N, C-alpha and C positions, 0 to 999 in steps of 0.2 A: 483853595479846596473848601467846603464850613466843616465842620465838626457841631453835633448833635454833643449833648450837654447833660443828664439826668440829675438829677439833685435830691437824694433824699432825705431827711430826717425826721420831723415826727411829729402830733399831732399834741393836740391839748389835754390827751389824756397817756403821752407817749410812746403810742402807738406809731410805726413806721406809719412813713408817708411816700409818697412822690411832689415835693412841693415843688419843682419846678423841669419842663425837657421839650430847651427850648435846642438852638441849633446857633451856634456861635459862629463869626468870620474875624477871617486872621487879621490881623496888626498887617500889617503893607506898605514902611518909608522912604517913603520915592527915592533916599537916595542908598538904599540898594536892592535894586530890583529884584524879584523873581526870589526872594528873602518875606518868610513868612510868620508867625510871630502869635501862637494859637494860647492866648493866660486863659488857661480855665477856673485856679481855684486857685486859691490861694491865703494864708493868714499870715499875722504879721506878732499875732502868739499860739500860743496853748490852747485849742478846739478846746469844749465842753461840754458834754453833752447830758444831758438831751438834750439836743435846739431843734428851733423854723427850719434851721438847710436853707438862713438867710444864706450869702457871703458875706466872707467877711471882710472886716477889714485889711488888704495890701497893698501898698501906692507905688514901695515902690519894685523896681523886675526884681528887686535878688531879697532872699530873703533874711532877718535881720537876728540870729541869737533868738531860738524858740519860734522864732517863723518859716514857713513851707512854700513851696507852688510846685503844680502844678501844667505845665505847657507839652505842647510840641512848637517844634522849635522844621525848616523847611531852608533846607539847603539847596540850590540854585548852582546848575551844574558849572565847576571854573572854568573860562573862560563865559565867561555866558554875558551877558545887556549892558553889562557895568553900569554907574550914572549914565543920567542922562548928561550930552557934554552940554546945554545950554543950563547944568541946576546952579540954581542960587542956596550956593549952600549954605550959607546963616537961614533963611525958609525952612531947610534938609533939613539942620539940628536939631530947629524952634524943632519943627514938626515932630522927628525922633522923637523930640525929649517927651516930646506931648504923650506921647504914644508907649511909649518906652521909656518910664519916667529911673536915672539911675545905670544904666546901662551900659552909656556913653559914658561917661566916669569911671568904668573900667578898664574902657579902652586902650591898648599902647597906641597913642604918635610913635607913628613911623613903625610899629606893629603891624599892620594893618588882621584885623582879629583877635590878636594876643590877647584876654585875658590875663587875671589871675583878679577869683572870688572869696569872700573867705561865706561858705556851700560846701557841700557833700549834697553831687551832686549823682542820680540816682537817673542810671541815662538807657533807651532801649530804639534799634534804627528799627523804621517800622516799615520804612519805601527806601532804595534804596542804596550808595555806597558812599562811606564818607573814608573822609582820616583826621584821625587826631595827628597831632603835634604837639610835641611836649618843649619846651624852655633849650633843651641839648640839641634839639632838632631830631630828637627821634619820633618815629613816628611807627601810627599802628593804622590797617585799615582795617573799615569795616562791613558787615555786610545786612540782611535781614535778618533781624537777634541776636543776635549781637549789641551787648551791655557790658559796658564801664560805668567804675565808681567814681567816680571825679574822684580828689579831697583837696578840694581848698585850692590845685597844683594851674603853676602858667600855662596854658594853655590854644589853639584853636582849632578849626575845624576847617575841612577844608571837603573840594566836590569835585572826586574822580574825573564819573561815569556822567553820563548824557541824560539821562531822567534828572527831578529835582527826587533830597533826597528825605524823609522822618525822619523826627526821633520826637517823641515825649524824656521827658524831664523830669523829674521827680528832684528837690531841690529843699537842701534842708538846710539855714542859719548853724551854724560855727564859729566858734572860738579860732582866729588865724592872726596868730603873730606878727604875720608881716602884713597881713592889707585890713584898712577901717578907717 
C-alpha cells in the first residue's frame, strides 16, 4: 500500500503553505513477508515553529525521550507465507537494520515479536483485526476504530484475520526504568 503524505510548513513571511505532497512507499523487509512499515514522520527533538516543513532528523525506528514517530504498520494474517525457505538470514537481518534502524534490537530472541520500548504509543486499527498480547499472556482483540495507549509495556501483535491489518501509530519517547 502506498500512502500519500501532505506536509505543511511556513513560507518566509510565516504564512502556512504546503511544502510537500508525495506518495510514501512502504518498507517491506524480506524476512517478514506481508509486513509493511510506513515511516511517515518523526524527530528526535521537540519541533520549533514556524518551520520550513522539512523532514526532521529521526534515524532510529523508535524515538528517544523528547522525540516522536508517526508510522503505519501492516500485519499480515497469522499463518501467512512466513520467511522464504531459502532466506539468507544474515543478509535479511542487515536489510532489516538498514531499513528499520534499531527495531530488531528491541525484539526478544526466542519470543517472536515480543518487545518492550521506552515509548508511549498511541495506536488505532484502520483495517482488519489484531490481537495484542501482554507479557502475562493476557490478550485483547481489536478491530477497526479500536485504539490502544501502550505505556512502555512488554507486548506483541498478531493478526487472527484473513486480511492484512493496518495500524496507525504515534510514538513518543519516554523515560523507562527497565529499557534503555
